[in-house]
Structure formats: structure tokens, C-alpha cells
N, C-alpha and C positions, 0 to 999 in steps of 0.2 A: 948329345941327345937334344932333339928339337923340343922347343917349348909347346905346351898344350895350346891348341887353337880354341876348342870348345870342350864341353864335357864329353863330346862324342868321338874325339880323335885328335891327331897330331898334325902339325904342319907337314905336308908331304910334297915330294916331287911328283907331279901328275903329268904323264905323257899322254896326249890325246892324239891318236893316230887315225887319220882319215885318207880317203883317196886324194882329196885336194883340200887346201885350206884357204884358197883365195877365190873360189867361186862365189857368186853372189847369193846362191840359194842352195837348197838341198843339204846334204850331210856337212858340207863345208860351212854353211851358215850356222848349223846346229853346233858344230865343233867350236866356232868362234864364240858363240853366245854361252856355251858351257864353260869355255876357257875363261871368259870374263867373269862369270859367276864364281868359279873356283878361285880365280886369282883375287877377286874381291874379298874372299874369305881368308886370305893370307897364304894359300898354297902357292908353291912355285910351279907354274904351269908352262909346258912347252907343247905347241902344236906341231905335229909332224905330218906333212903330206907326202903321199907316195909320188905324186906328179903334180906339175902346175896345171892351171887352166889352159886348154889348148889355145894355140895362136888365133887371134881374132875374137876370142870370147872376152866377156867383161871380167875384170879383176877387181877384188876388193882388198883394201889394206887391213893389216891386223890391228891388234890392241895392246893392252898392258900385259903382254906375255911374249915369250920367246917363240920363234917359228923357224922350222926347217923343212926343206923339200928335198927328197932323195934323188929324184931324176930331173934332168933338164927339160924332158918332154915326156910323152906318154911311154910307159915301160914297154919293152919288147914283148910281143905275144908269144907264149910258149909254143914251140913247134910241136906237131903231132908226135905222140909216142911211137917209136918204130914198131912195125908189126912183126918184124923178124930180127933176131939177134944178129943176123948176118948183115943187116943194113948199117954198115959202119958209118956212112955219111949222116944218116938220120940220128943215130946214137950220138955222134959227135956234136951235132946241132943241139941236141937235148942237153948234153953235159955242159956246153958253153953257156946255154941259157941259165941252167941251174947255178953255174959258177957266178954269173952276173947277179943273180938274185942273192946268192950268199954274200957277195961283196957289199951289196947295199944293206943287207941284214946286219953285216959287220958294222956299218955306220950306225945303225940303230943300237947295236950292242954298246958301242962307245958312248952314245948318248945316255943309255940306261945306266952304264957303269958310273956316271957322274953323280947318281943319287946315292951311291953307297949302299944300295939295297933298301933305302928308306923311301920307297916310292910305289906308285901304282901305274900300270899301263892300261889305258882305256882305248879299245879299238872301236871305231865308229862305223866301219863298213867291213862287211864280211870278206871282200877280196883283199883288203889291206892286211888281214890276219895272216895271210901267206908269208909276208915278210916278218912279222912279229914272231911267228912259229919258228922261223930260222934263226932269230936273234937270241942272244943270251940275256934272259930277264933276271938273272942273278937272284932268284928267289922272290922277285917282286910279284905280287898278284897281277893276273891279267884278266881284264873284263872285256867282254864283247857286248856292245850296245846294238841290238837289232832295231833298225828304224823303219822297218817295213812290215806289213802284215805276214803272219806266218804262212798263210795260203800262197802268197806270192813267192816267198822264200823257198817253199817246198817245190813249186813247179819250176824252179830255176835249174839250169844244167849242173850248177855246183853244189847242190844241196847235200849230197852224200859226202863230198869232200868237206864242206863246211861243218857238217855234223861231226865228222871224225875229228876235225881240228878242235871243235868245241869240247869233245869228250877227252881229248889227249892233252891239250895244253892251255885250257881256259878255266880259270877258277869260278867265274860267274858269267852267265849269259842273261842279259837283261832285255826283256821283251817290252814293248810299249804299253800293252794292256794285260789284264789277268788272263783273258781268253787266249791270247797269243801265247802266253806263258804256259797255260795248261796244254796247248797243242805241242809246244816243245817237249814238255814232260812225257807226253803220249808217244813221242818219237825218240825215246830212249835217252833223254838228258835229265839229270837229277840236280844239276847246279843252276837252276833257273830262278830268276827274280823278276820284278816289275820295276821299270823306271820310265816315267813319262819324260818328254822333252821339256826344257825350261822355255818359258815364253817371257821374253824381255819386253817391257811396255814400249810401245812406239809413240806414245804421246796422245793426248786427247785431240779429237778433231777440232779444227780452228772454225769458229763461227764468225761470219762477216759482221762488223759492228752494224747495229740496226736491224739485223735479220732475226727471224724467229729462232730462238735457241734450239727448237726441236726440229729445224728444217733439215738436218742431216738425214733423219730417218723418214721424215715426211715428204722428201723430194720425190722426183720421179726418175731416178737413175738406179738401175740395177747394176751391181758391180761384180766382176770376176777378176781374180788375180792369180797368176801362176804361169809356169812355162807353157808356151804354145806348142806342146808336143802331144802326140797321140794319146798317151795315157791320161792327160788332163782333160780330154773330152770337149775342147772348145767347139769342135765341129758339131757335137750333139747340142751344145748350148745354142749355137746359131740356128740349128734346125728348130729347136723349141721357140726361139725368138721369132722365127718366121711365122710361127702360128699365133703369136701374140701381138706383134707390132701392128698389123692392120687394125686390130680391135682397140688398140691403146696408143694412138698417134702422139700423145703428149709424152710418152716414156721413151727412154733411150737405154741402150745397153753399152756399158763402158768396160773394155776388156784391158786389163793391165797385164804386162809380161812380154816376154820375148822367147824365141825358140833357142834351145841349147844345141850342143852337138857340132860346133864349129860355125864360122861365119857363113859360108856358102850353103851348107845343108840347112842351117837355121833360116836363112833368107828364103830358101825354097819352100819350107814348111809354112812360113808366115804368108808368102805370096799365095800358096794354095788355099789357106784359110780366107784371105782377102777375096780371092776369086770365088770361093764357095759362098761368101757373104753376098757378093754382087749377083750371083746366079739366083739366090734366094730372093733378091729384090728388097733386101733390108739394109743396104749400105748407108742410107740416109739416117738410119736410127741407131747405127752401131759406131762407137768410137773406139779406135785403136790407140790406147794411151801409152803403150810401150813400157819400158822399164821405169820403176819408180823407186828411188833410193829411200825415201821416207814413206813408209807404208800408211802413216796417218793421212797423207794427202789423198790416198785412195778411198778413205772412208768418209771424207768430208761432205760429199754430196750424195752418198749412197743411201738408198732406202732399205735395201737388203743385199745380202751376199749370196752367190750361187757357186756351188762346188760341183761341177758336172763330171768329175773324174771317173774313168773306167777302173782305175786302180789307185789305192792310197794305203799308206801306213798309218801314221799319226800326223795329219797335216797341220801346219802352223797358221796358214792364211785365214781359215775360218775362225780360229781362236783369236787371232788379232782383230778381225772384223767384229766378232762378238763382243770383244772387250771394249769396242768403240760403240756398242749398242746396236749393231746391225744383226737382225736375225739371219739365219743361214738356211738355205734350201740345198740339200745334198743328196747325191746317190749314196745309198746305204751299202758301200762296197767293202767295209772292213770294220773290225772291232774298234779301231782307232776313231773312225768317223762316228760310231754309235756312242762312244764314250764322250765325245765332244758335244754332239747334237742329240738332245732328247726330243723325240717327235712330239709336237703340239705343245712343248713346254718352252723351249728356247729357240726352236727352229722347226723345220719340216724335213722329214726323210722320204726319199723316193726309191722305189724298187730299181736295182741297178739296171741301167740301160733303157728304162721305160720312158720314152720320149713324150707320150701323151700325159703321163702322170707328172713328169717334170714340168711341162707347160701348165698343167692344171694347178699345181701347187705355187708356181711362180705367180700365176694370175690371182690366186687367193690373196697374196701379199700385196699385189698391185692394187686391188680394189678394196681390200679391208684394212683400212687404216688403223683401227682399234686393234687388230690382230697383230699388225706390225709393231705397234707401240708395246703391247703386252709381251710378245716374244723378245723384242729388243731389250726391254728392261731386264727380263730374266737372263738374257744372253750375257749381260755385263757381268754377272756373278760367276760365270763358268771359268773365266781365265784365272781367277784367284787360286784355283787348285794347281796351277802350273807356274806360279809367280817365282822369281829367283830365290826368295828366301825359303819358300816351301820346298822346292826341288833340291835347293842347295843343302838343306838340312837332311833331306833323304840321302844325298851323296855322302854326307858326313857319317850317317848311321852305317852306310855300306862300307865306307873306309875303315871304320872302327871294327866292324865285323871281320873284314879281310885281314886286318893287321893283328888280330889276336894270336 
């Protein structure tokens, strides 16, 4: 019998299953940070990735936990279901694909068996649940962590399948906010809870010796950080900046991040954004800072942070920026954004897709230094709700509930 860890639970074997475990951001990053928190509390943690990061994309090393990847590359795409029982070729391809999935699920079963049933399986991406559903969990609780807004999940092609898997083989579905959880319940799930992501501190911004200690927020640099993909709305941010830059020539926009999806497609998306920037005539005031490993570097000269996303679940970048004292201007695209940013208290919210309003609220922070200071000070307190010790204790309470 394992020795008690805290008053809320036992030392467990925790298997965190994600699409990948070595990507620099997204669910892979969240998996690594959760793994670090749970391992730090004494649990035996193993990260399990379905596939590695595609060739040409950035990889990140693991930490103080085990790591396993099932496939050597992207898993084969399931062939279409045969429309006729007489289509023997299509049926054969389908059976071969299912055999391949079951073989990989067998590897998962072997991993799970090592816990002797004294463990928990936590799935961090809906599509990864397909392999867990085929594996033998040997009576271990299975938890699905939804990391996107329910509205985005429901519009996905796999929603019905995911809902069925959650009803038939998952002990707990964890939504990022209470509103998302309520929507899951309204869609015929009764095993729903709430679990926000953990935010690991990235370190305080460094102030240059002799400089004003408040120069980080009182500078003239607007910061954005995220993948340079369509959903992140960097093109909208550039359009808004084109309205502001001529009126505020001392200010600059600094964009951190790179495009995912493979080396060549990523470069094409980045090139398209650079071209759009040049066509708007704002290239001289926009800095493309690329990937940054230490996010604290991104906040050092920032006056405020902008989240121009078309779609979000529970984004980490604004939380990290706010923890460094930067107020956030964000499109109000999800309950997660609303939970992080309280309008006029620690940031400013904008109606989704409203370009003029985005520019107007950015300009408020550019010209009203007192407003930046007030919102920035309030923003510092938000991140405490998602600190490792706070979220870690919530996981302990969940483990205790599941192991009863």
C-alpha cells in the first residue's frame, strides 16, 4: 500500500495522455506543466504522447517524469467507412486500421498494468481518448480534460463521437470554466467538473540597472504572443495597428511566436502575415520577435498585452503577461477569456471581431498611463488563482474523490 501523500489522497501512478508531449505550446505544454506539478507532489507521473511533433517543428525536452510516444510519426488517418458491405477492399482497409490502433492501445494497456490498478489516467486531448478507450484501464479512473471552449468542441466534426466516449468510458470530464461545464451538462453528461490549467511562474521581468523600475508597463511597446495561425487573429491585430501607428509614431508592436503545422506551411503563413504588414504600411513599427523560450523576456518592455484571437479555450499567454503586471486587451471569444480578464478591472474586453473597438481600446491604454498602471496592478493578482499549489490541491481533491 502506498503511503499517504496529503490528507486528500495517496501517491498514485498518473498517466497524462496527450496528442504530443514535445511541442512547445498548446496541450503538450500544459501536459508538461501539469506533469511537473504532480511529480513535485510525489506522484509517479508518465507523459504519453500519441505522436511526436512533425518533422521540422520545434521540440521541447521533458522534465522529472517518464515519457512515452506511441507512434514514430503522425498516426494513420482512418479510411472512410465502406458504404456497402460488398466493398471488401474498403472493409479490409478499415479493419487493418482498427488492428493498428488496437496494437498501440495494447502498448497503453501494458503501461497502465504497471500501476497495479493504483493509478489514474488523465487524457488531455479529445482525439487521444480514442486510444485510451481501446486500452485496458484495469479499473483505474479515466479523466478527460477539455482545454477548449465548449462552443468550439460542439461545432467540431467529432463532437457526437467524443460525447459518446465520455458517457461510456470516462469517469470525469473536466471543463476549463463553470460555464463550459454547464454546457456539457446540458448536452447529456452528468460526470462533469471544472479544472483550470496550472500557470507555472515564468519569472519576474528583468529591469535594466539604473532604469525606472516601472518602465516595463510605462514603455511604448504593445506585446502579442502566440502561434501565427488563423485562429490567433494576428492579421486582425495588424489591421488595428494600421489605424493606430500613424497617430502614435513613438509606439511599436512586438509579435512573439511562430506558425505551427510543419516547416513549409508555417513559413508560408508567416510570409503571408509579413506581406500583409508591408501592404498596410506599418512594417517600420512592427517587430517580429519569433519564438521565445523564456516568456518573461516578452514582458520586459511591454506596456500591455493584446489577445486578438478568433477562438480560444483557456489561454495561458494573457495570464502570464498579467502576472508580470501587463493589462490585457482581448476579444471576448470564450468563457475562459472572461474568467481571466475582467473588463475595466484588470484589462479590457472587446466584442469578438470588432476591429474599430479593438483599436479604440488599445489606444486608451496607449494614451492613459494611469489606466495602464491601475489595470496592470490588478492584473498581477489574477494569476494567483491558477498557481501550482492551488491547482495542484484541486487535483488532489479530485484524486481522493475518484479513488473512493
